[in-house]
N, C-alpha and C positions, 0 to 999 in steps of 0.2 A: 366237276370233273369230265372228260368229252366224252363223245359217244364211243371213245374206242378203248375207252375205261382209263386214260392216263391223265396228269392230273391237268389242271387249267394255271397261270402263272400268277391267279389272285391266292390259289389252294398254298403259297408257297410257307406263310410260316404254319399252316397246318401240319406240312407237311415234316418240317424240321421240327413243330412239336413233336409230329409224333416219333420221329426218327431219337431223341433230345430222351424219353422217355425209355425205348430201347438201352440205352449206355450206362454202362457202369455208374455207379452213384462217383467216382474219383475221376472218371471221363465229366461228365455232368457238371459238377464243380470247375472241372478245368474249363470247358467252355462258355460258364456262364461268367467265370473269369473274365474272360477274351473278352466278351460280351458287353463288358463291364466296362474294361480299360478303352471301350470304342466310343464312350458314349461322354456326352459334353454333361458338365459339373449339376448343371438344373437338375436332366435325367437322372445321374446317381444319384441324387437323395431324393426321388420322387421314386425312383426303385425300391432305395431302400425303407422310404415310409411305409411302403404298400406291401412288402416283402416281410413287416415286421420286425424290422431290424431294430436296435434299440437304437435310440434318435440320441443324439452329442449332449450332453445338460446345455442347460438354457447358461444367461449370465450370469443372471442369480444363484445358481448351483455352482460357478464357476469361480464367480466370485466369494465364495462360500470356503469353498477350497480352498482357493487360492489364499486364503488367511489364515484357515488353518495349516498349512503348509509352512509358510512365513512366520506366526506364531511361537508355532512349535520351533523349529531352525532360529528365532530369535530367545527362545527360552531358555535352547542348548546352547548361546552363545556367551548370556552374560552366566548360565550356571559353571558352563567351563572357565571362562574367562574370573568368575570370582574364586575356584578351585582353583585358577590357575594362579590368579595372588597368593592363596591362603598358599599352596604347599610350594610359593618360591620365597614367602616368608619363614613359616614353621616347619615345614618336611624339607629332608635331605636323599630325601630317594628321588633319582635322575629321571628311572624306570615313568614310573606313575607321572612325572611328570610330561614327562615328552608322550606320553599318551592322549595328557588334555591337552599338549601343544597341536598335536595333530588336528583330533576330534576342531580344537577352536576353529586351529588356519581351515580348515575345510570348511567350519561353516564359514564361516567370514569368506569363502572362494563362491560356497552357491549364493551367500547372497549379495555380492557384489555383482555375480551370474545374472542378476534379475533384475540391478540395480543397469543396465550397460544395455545399450542399442543394439536390437536382432540384427544381423548382417547381413538381413534379407529387407531390411527396413532405411536402410542408411540410403537416402539420397544423394546420389551421385551429379556433380554438374555439369 
């Protein structure tokens, strides 16, 4: 502080912190979000790490999660295909077959979506 009681420019961050502490919780949250939007990705990661936020899973955990998802959908695909095949041969109830056909096509669409390239990763010449 200067001799006349005003804060010097180097005290700006302390002044901002004091002002932020007196804000309502929603206003503090909005202010923090606005500050975060203006940071570069490395600084955002550092702030998230230091604030105690949950970090994203590592590559090994992400691979395990994807394997669980893909195996589950593959099992549903096999089960619905077998049920559909059996239902066509044995059953005459078309409503049950339509439900199985819907499940089958939805799972095929999901698995096909995993195999298609991402629009963000398509290289343009």
